[in-house]
N, C-alpha and C positions, 0 to 999 in steps of 0.2 A: 504493500500500500504506500502510495507517495506521501511524502511529508505534507502537512497542511501549508496553506499559503503563509500564515503567520510564522510558522517554523522556518520556512525557506528564507523569508525576509530577515528574521531574527538571526539565523546562522550567518547569513551574508554580512549583515550589519555589525554583528559582534566581532567579526574577524577582519572587518574592513580597516585598512591602514592608508595613510597618505600615499605611500609608495605604490599602492594598488590603483590609484586613480589615473586615468589617461590625462595627458596634458590639456586636452580640450575641456574636460570636466572641471579641472582646477581653474582654468581660464574663465569658464562660464560662471562658476561659483563666485569668483572674485568680481566679475562683472555685476552679478546680482547683488552682492553685498554693497558694492559701490553705488548702484542705483538707489538702494534703500537708505544709504547714509546721506546721499544728496537729498532724498525725500525727507529725511529726519531733520536736516538743517532748516528746511522750510516748515515742516509740520510742527516743530516745537514752538513756532511763533504764532500758530493759529489758535483762535479762542477755544475751539472744542477740545484740542489737546491740552491747553493750559487748564481748563476746567477739570479734566480728568486727572491731570497731574496733581492739582491741589487736593482733589478728593483722595487720591492714593496716598499723598503725603500725610493727610490727616488720619486716614484709617489704617494705613499699612506702613507708616514710617518705621524704619529700623536702621540705626546708625551703622551697623556692620552688614547691611543687606546689599542688594544690587543697585547700581546707579541708574537713575532715570535720565535717559539720553536728552540732551538739550537743556536740562535743568541742573543736574549734578547732585540732587538730593538722593538719599538712600531709602530703599523700601524693601519689604519682604520679597522673597523670590517671586511669589505670585503677583504681588503688587507692582513690582518693577517690570515684570513681563507684560502685564496688562497696559501699563502706561507706555512702555516702549513700543508695543504693537500699535497703539493709537498714534504715537508720534510718527512712526514709519508709514502709517496708512492714510492719515487724514488729508494730506496734500493731493492725493489722487495720482501721484507718480509711483507706480509699482508695476509688478509683473502680471502676466496673465497666462493661464494654461487652459486649453479647451473652452474658450470663450468666457466662462463665468467662474473660474476658479483662480484665486490669487494667492499663491503660496507665500510669497516673499515677506509681506508685513508680519505674518505670523511666525514663520520659521526663522527668519533673520532675527526678530526680536527675541525669540526663545534662545537662539544660539548665543547672541551677545550677552544676554542676562545670565544665562547658566554658565557660560564660559568664564565670566568674571567671578561668579560665586564659587565655581569648582576649580579656579586657578588653572585654566586651560590656555594653551597657545592658539594662535590663529591657524596653525596646521590642524589642530583638533577641531576648530570651528569649521574649516573647509571640509573635513571628512564628515562631520556630523551633518552639515548642510547637504552634502552630496547624497548621504544616506536618506535624509528626510525628504528632500526634493524627489528623489527617485521613488521612494515608497509612495509618496502622495501622488505623483504623476502616473505611476503604473496602476494604482488603484482607481484613479479617476478616469483614465484614458478613454475607455469605451462606455463608461457609465454616467457621464455628466448629464446628457439629455434625459436619460431615464430617471436619474435622481431628481432632477428639477420637475419631472412629470409626476413624481410622488408627492410633490409639495414641499420638498426640502430645498434649501439653497445650497448648492454644491460647495461654494467657497468655504464656509465654516465646517461643513461635514468632512471634507477631505483634508482640509488644513489642520484639523484636530489630529488626524493620523500622522501628517508630516511633522507636526510639533511634537507629538509623542515620540517619534523616532529620534528627532534631534536631541530632545532632552535626555532620552534614555542613553544615547550614545555619549553625551557629555557627562553623564553620571556614571559611566563605565559599567553599565549593566551587561551581564553576560547573556548568552542565548536564552536561557530560561527567563531571566529578568525581562528581556525585550518581548518575549512571547506574552508575558503577563501584562506588560505595559500596553502592548497593542490591544489586548482584550479590554483593559480598563478604558483606554482611549476610545475604542469602538463603542463602548457603552456610554460614553460621555459626550459624544458628538451631538451637536444640535444646531438649529437654525432653519426657520421656515421661509417660504417664498412669498408669504402674504404681503410683506413689506414691499417687495419689488412689484407685486401686482397692483397694490393700491397706493403706494408711495409712503408707507409708514416709516417712522424714524428708528424703529428698533434694530433695523439692519446695521446701524452704526456700531452696535456692540458685538456683532457676530464674530469679527476677526479677533478682537481682544479676548473674547470668551474662548474662542478656539485655542488661542495661545495659552491661556490659563489652564484649560482642561488638559491640554497635552502635557504641560508641566506637572499637573496634579497626577496624571496617569503614571508618569515615570517615577514621581516621588513615592507614590503608593507601592508601585512594583518594587522599588528599591528596599522597602522594609523587609521583603522576603516572605511576608505572611500571606500573600495572595497568589494563588496559582491560576493563571488565566485560562480561559477556554481555548483549547487547541484549535478548534475550527470556528473561531469567532468571525472570520471573514466569510467563508463559504458555507457555513453550517446552515441547517434547515431554518433556524431562527437567528441567523447571523447578520453581519453588517450588510452584505449585498442584498439579502432578502428584504431587510428593513428599509434600506435607503435607496436601492435601485429597483426593488420590486420583483427580483428574481434571484434565487440562489443557484440557478443552473446556467446563467449567462444569457438568458433570453432578454433582448433589449426591447423597450417600448419605442424608443426613438434612437436614431443614430445620425450623425452628420453625414456619414458616407459609409457605404459598405453593408455587410450582412447584418441581419437583426438577431443573429445568434453568434456568440463568441465562445470559444473554448477557454475555460478559466485557467488552463495551463499557460495561456499567453501572458497572464499577469506577471509571472515570474520567469518566463522564457528568456534566456540570455542574460539573466541577472548578473551584473558585474562585468559583462562583456559589451553590452549595448546599453546606452543611457538615454532613456526617454526625456530626462530633464534637460537635455541639450536643446529640446524644441520649445522650451519656455520662451515667451516673447515679452517685450518691454512696452509698457504704455507711456507715451509721451504727452498725451492729451487727457484732460480730466473728463473722459467719456468712456463708454464701454469699449472693451477690446476690439470688438468687431468693427467699430467705427474708425479705428486707427489707420488701417490700410486704405480705407475710403478717402480719408483726408489727404494722406500722402500721395495717393495715386492721382487725384484730381489736381493737387498742387503741381505735381510733376507734369501732367498733361498740359496744364495751363502754361507752364514755363516752356515746355518743349515746342508747343505749337503756337506760342505767342497769342493765346486766346484772349480776346476782349470779352469780358462777361456780358457786356451790353449787346453783343452780337450772337449770344447763345440762344438757340431755340429750345433744346431739351438736354438734360443730363439724365441718363438712365443708368441706374446702379443695379447690377445683378449680384446677388450674394446667397449663401445657403439659407434656405427658408427658415431654419430654426433660429438663425441670427435675427430674423425679422419679428420674432415672437417672444421677445424678452418679457419676463425672466424665464418663461417656460412655454413650450408649445401647448401644454394643457391649461396653463393659467396665464395667458398673455395679459400684459397691462392694457394694451390696445389691440383687440382681436382682429381689427382690419389694418394690416401693416401698410396698406396703400395710402392711408390717411396720415398726412404729415402734421407734425406739431413741433413746437420749440423743444429741442432735445432729442428729436428722432434722428434716424440716419439721414433722412432727407434734409434735415436742418444742417447737419455737419457737412453734407455734400454741397449744399447751397453756400454755406460759409466759405468753404474752400474754393468754390467757383467764383464767388463775388470778391473775396479778399485775398485769394492766393494762398490759403492755408487756414490754420486755426491756432490760437495761442497755446504754446506748450505750457506745461505746469511751471509756474514761476515767470513766464514770459508774457508780454503784452504787445505782440508784434503785428497782429493782423486785424485788429478791430476791438470790439467789446471784450471785456473780460469774460471768462467762461461762465461766471455766475449771472451774466446779463443776457440770458438766452432770448428774452422777449423784447429787447430794446433796439434791435437793429432792423428797421423797417425794410431796408433793401434786401436783407437776407430772408426775412419772412415772406416778402413778396416773391422772391426768386424760388424759394422752397415750395410755395403754393402753386406757382404757375409754370415752373420749368423743370422740376425734378420728379422722376418716377423711380420707385423702388420695386424690384422684381425678386421675389423669393424663388430660388431654384432648388429642387430636390437633387441631391448628390453633388451640388457645387462644393468644391473643396472648402473646408472651414477656413475662415479668415483670409480668403483669397478672392476678393471681389473683382468683377470686371465692370468697366465703365464705358459707355458710348456717349460722346458729346456731339450733338447735331447742331450745326450753325444755321442761322437764318438764311444764309446764301446756299444752303444745301450741302456744304462740306461736312464730312463726318470723320471724327477721330475716335479710335478705340484703344483701350489700354487694359492691362491686367496687372494684378499685384499678388504674386504667389506668396504663400505663407512663409516660405523659406527665407524671404528677404527680412523677416522680423526676428530671426533666430541669431541675434547679434552676439559677437564675441566681445572681449574686453575692449579692444581698440575701437570697434564700431560703437560700443556703448559710450565710450569717452567722447567720441566725435559728436554724437547726438546730444549728450548732456551739456555741451557748450551752449545749446539753445536755452537752457534753463538759468544761465548765469544771472540775468536780471533779477531773478527771484531768490537767489541763494544769498543768505546773510554772509558777508565777507566776499561775495562776488567771485571773480576769477581766481583770486588768491586762495580762497577757501576750496574751490573745486580742484585747483591744481594740487593742493596739499592732500586732499582725499585721494586723488588719482595716484599720486606717487606713493602714498601709503599702501594702497591696495595692490599696486604693481608687484610689490615684494612682501605682501602680507604674510606669506608662509614663513618669513623670518622673524615675525613678531612673537615674543614670548608670552604676551598677554594682550588683553583688550584695552589696556591703559591708554595707549596712544590714540586709539579710535575714540574713546570716551573724551579725551582731552580735545580732539579736533571738532567734536560735535557739541562741545559745551556751550552754554548760553553766552552770548556776546553782549 
């Protein structure tokens, strides 16, 4: 009988060492840490983060605890984790995997907090994040649309699992300990899609709670008093049955491909092939599926020297599931052809009219991202000139755009997902666009970049915490 899914991941992670990681994985992890450190410098200045930081300091303050990024105060392990996740998450500059799962704010916050408390090096952080990202991505890969169709928000569900693995690794749990941590984490994951459907505010706590639950799972497993369910992932009443609606790999929805997957593919090639290399980076404070739409239209406008006043129509083709946020079962707007401020049509219109969209921290193309209803020209263009077409089996995050001009000329473009799988140098190049919003500006960004280029040489997180301290 084959080992359980939890057992396979636990054995791999328990034995994983820095020397086992391919250079591309190390490079990717460093890029992901860098992205979220830049996000933290901006997030720590935002009111929502400041409010949570003050709450954590009052309720969870602990002089010898973990450092709250951007503030410098100390709090309990759980308190610092929650505050740091919010600091990394609130600006909107973070990663994305499979449309609506965002590992980074959760797993990077868990990594930095627990590495400090456990006196770990940045090599240890890189290894833990490689394990956590890979665990989360492999679990989420085929099951994100089906999970959202169950009414759950995939981001906190799967990020709880990634956080559990990161914390377990930094706490030096052995194979048995990681099996138990996974079981506790699977039983602690939560987050509903109702907020995304109706616009509720509770979604704001999903990621911080996922980070906290992951740390809690590893902490409880560390006691050695809890033996986790061996088949908590694939069992009859396990994680996949509860959150994806099928313990046997039957999918309710899929971006592309068959509606039945072999559960063996979740761990196939573990340690040899890394799914986490496909994690993409969000530069704009909007859903991940809108990122390539903005960049593609921006490029097309520049390449063909398009005057927006001469455009007849902009037609955007994308995977139909991406048009039914947050879930094909529970879309916020059941008719995706109807445009509104904040829809894909809006961001396509903004890119066509202004030549792009403000990156997080930047204000280069027009109104700030919070002013979605104040640009009359964009709203008019969105209503009268943009069409959105949902296509079955269109590759995820790979839109195609057709721009038809009033004189009959037609321009076509596509943006394959592969273009968003940036390495470290590509991430650095794009982060230059955020400089206007980074406290400390170019000097701060350059310091973070140089620090992360050789992060594997850092004996602790001290220098990172110094560079992201309040200014």
